[in-house]
C-alpha positions in Angstrom: 35.4 53.8 22.0 38.7 55.6 20.7 38.8 58.9 18.8 40.1 57.5 15.6 37.6 53.7 16.0 37.0 52.4 12.6 39.4 54.8 10.6 42.1 54.4 8.5 45.0 56.5 8.7 48.4 57.0 6.4 51.4 58.1 8.1 54.7 58.7 6.4 58.1 59.1 8.0 56.8 56.2 10.4 60.1 54.6 11.1 60.4 56.2 14.0 60.4 59.4 15.9 57.1 61.6 15.6 56.3 59.1 13.0 56.6 56.2 15.2 54.5 57.8 17.9 51.6 58.9 15.7 51.3 55.1 14.5 51.3 53.5 17.9 49.2 56.1 19.1 46.5 56.3 16.3 45.8 52.5 16.5 45.6 52.6 20.1 42.5 55.1 19.4 40.8 52.9 16.8 42.7 53.4 13.6 43.7 51.0 10.8 47.4 53.0 9.9 49.4 52.3 7.2 53.0 53.2 8.1 55.2 54.6 5.4 59.1 55.1 5.5 62.1 54.3 3.4 63.8 53.2 6.3 63.0 49.1 7.1 62.6 50.0 10.7 59.0 51.2 9.6 58.4 47.1 10.3 59.7 47.5 13.6 56.7 50.5 14.2 53.9 47.9 12.3 55.3 45.5 14.8 54.7 47.8 18.1 51.3 48.4 17.0 50.6 44.8 17.2 51.9 44.6 20.4 49.2 47.6 21.3 46.7 45.7 20.1 46.1 47.7 16.6 46.4 46.5 13.4 49.0 48.2 10.8 51.0 47.6 7.5 54.1 48.5 6.7 55.0 50.2 2.9 58.8 51.6 2.1 59.3 54.0 -0.5 60.3 57.6 -1.6 57.9 59.8 0.1 58.7 62.7 -2.6 58.0 59.9 -5.8 54.9 60.1 -7.0 54.1 56.9 -8.2 55.3 55.4 -4.8 52.1 58.1 -3.0 49.9 56.8 -5.4 50.9 53.2 -4.5 50.2 53.7 -0.4 47.2 55.9 -1.5 46.1 53.0 -3.2 47.0 50.3 -0.6 45.5 52.1 2.0 42.0 51.9 0.0 42.5 48.8 -1.1 43.9 47.1 2.3 41.0 48.6 4.9 38.1 50.0 2.8 39.0 53.6 3.0 40.9 56.8 3.5 40.3 58.9 6.9 43.5 60.5 7.4 46.7 61.5 5.9 50.0 62.8 8.0 52.5 63.8 5.6 55.5 63.8 7.9 58.2 62.4 6.4 61.5 64.9 6.4 64.9 65.4 6.2 66.9 68.3 7.7 69.7 68.7 5.2 72.2 68.9 8.3 74.2 72.6 9.0 75.8 73.0 5.6 76.9 76.6 5.0 74.6 78.7 2.7 78.0 79.8 0.6 78.7 75.4 0.4 75.2 75.1 -0.4 74.0 73.8 -3.8 71.2 74.0 -6.2 70.5 69.8 -6.2 70.9 70.3 -2.2 68.2 72.3 -2.1 66.3 70.3 -4.5 66.2 67.4 -2.6 65.1 69.0 0.5 62.3 70.8 -1.4 61.7 67.1 -2.8 60.9 65.4 0.3 59.8 68.1 3.1 57.4 70.6 0.3 56.5 67.8 -2.9 56.2 64.9 -0.9 53.5 67.2 1.0 52.1 68.1 -1.5 51.8 64.7 -3.5 50.2 63.4 -0.4 47.6 66.3 -0.5 47.2 65.9 -4.2 46.5 62.0 -4.0 44.8 62.1 -0.6 42.1 64.6 -1.6 41.2 62.8 -4.3 39.9 59.9 -2.4 38.7 62.2 0.2 36.3 64.6 -1.6 34.1 62.0 -2.7 33.6 60.7 0.7 33.0 64.8 1.9 35.3 64.4 4.7 38.8 63.6 5.7 41.8 65.2 8.0 45.2 65.5 6.0 48.2 66.7 8.1 51.3 68.0 7.4 54.6 68.0 9.4 55.6 72.3 9.0 58.2 73.4 11.7 58.6 76.3 13.6 62.1 76.9 11.5 59.0 77.6 8.6 57.5 80.5 11.0 60.7 82.4 11.2 64.4 83.0 10.9 66.3 80.8 14.0 65.2 77.7 14.1 66.9 75.9 11.0 69.1 75.8 7.8 67.4 78.1 4.9 67.0 75.3 2.9 64.7 72.8 5.7 63.3 76.4 7.0 62.0 77.4 3.5 60.4 73.8 2.7 58.3 74.2 5.7 57.8 77.5 5.1 56.2 76.2 2.1 54.1 73.1 3.7 52.4 76.3 6.3 51.1 77.3 2.8 50.4 74.2 1.3 47.9 74.1 4.5 46.3 77.3 4.3 46.0 77.1 0.3 44.9 73.8 -0.4 42.6 73.8 2.5 40.8 76.6 0.3 41.3 74.3 -2.4 38.7 72.0 -0.9 36.2 74.5 -0.3 33.1 73.6 0.5 34.6 69.7 0.0 34.6 68.5 3.7 38.3 67.7 3.6 40.4 69.9 6.2 43.9 70.3 5.5 46.5 71.8 8.7 49.6 71.7 9.6 52.1 71.0 12.4 55.1 73.0 13.8 57.0 71.0 15.9 60.3 72.7 18.4 63.0 71.1 19.3 62.1 67.4 19.6 64.1 64.7 20.0 63.8 62.2 16.6 66.1 60.8 14.4 66.4 63.8 12.4 67.8 65.7 15.8 69.6 63.1 16.8 73.4 65.0 16.1 71.9 67.9 18.8 71.2 65.6 21.4 74.1 62.8 21.5 76.6 66.1 21.5 74.7 67.6 23.7 75.1 64.3 25.9 78.8 64.2 25.0 79.6 67.6 26.3 77.6 67.1 29.4 75.0 69.8 29.0 72.1 67.7 28.0 70.0 70.4 30.5 70.6 72.9 28.7 68.8 71.5 25.5 65.5 73.5 24.5 66.2 75.9 27.5 65.3 78.9 25.1 62.5 78.4 25.3 59.8 79.3 28.1 59.1 75.8 29.1 62.7 75.2 29.1 62.9 72.0 27.6 63.2 69.6 24.7 60.0 67.9 23.4 59.1 64.4 22.7 57.6 62.7 19.7 54.7 61.5 21.6 53.9 65.5 22.5 53.5 65.9 18.3 51.3 62.0 18.1 49.0 63.6 20.7 48.6 67.2 18.8 48.4 65.0 15.5 45.3 62.8 16.9 43.6 66.1 17.9 43.6 66.9 14.0 42.6 63.6 12.8 39.5 63.4 14.9 36.4 65.1 14.8 37.6 67.1 18.0 39.4 69.3 15.4 36.1 69.4 13.0 35.9 73.5 12.7 40.0 73.9 12.2 41.1 74.1 8.7 44.0 75.8 7.1 45.7 76.4 10.1 49.7 75.9 11.4 49.6 74.9 15.5 53.3 75.1 17.1 54.0 72.8 19.6 57.3 73.8 20.8 57.1 74.6 24.3 56.6 78.5 23.7 59.5 79.4 21.1 58.0 80.5 18.5 56.4 83.0 20.7 59.2 85.2 20.6 62.2 82.8 18.3 65.3 84.0 20.8 68.5 82.9 18.9 72.0 81.8 19.6 74.1 83.0 16.9 76.5 80.4 14.8 80.1 82.1 14.8 81.2 82.0 11.4 
């Protein structure tokens, strides 16, 4: 029997990368999955779940829009009869715009998707889970949210907010049986990081990607998905309010290659 047998999971940002890998893995472990993304490619993820023998549905919309968040929670309950896991994974990087060129609107959009989207997932998932007396909510943070050196200012601030959200909401749900945790990925090859990888390959130095961490390599989406599986399952039944770094050891020191101005 799979570790998520008979459970219902919602995963946002499921059209590619970590969200897609998690959707397929969770389904293989027995979960019924609601795959959410603003990209139409989320239907391809559902097809992959089906090919793996699982059951999933796709919903497209904006993870930072409260009406859409309530709709994907409601759809999970209506389609599969309950809600056991929500992984708020959707996010944007905002690129590498220099701080002096950033605007309030630029910051607001990154915070809206990365942090407010996660908050809305926590808010509306918990409304279903608390009456059940159980549930696991996972948020995708980043090593950039732990300290400087792994992302731009707005992105890093949004992910630091996600770390705090996991801590504070876990305590808000004191005594309810609902757990909230975060995962802080390091450098993972996903749609968001594709420009980094494409640039390195074009220069012929792909082998240097990830050289700053003790494992001296970059990670793949499936490695983050497995960390999410741990948090979604009963294996992590006593893990709550935590942020788990999955980064090859990068955050143990956060060495920095300074950007020349």
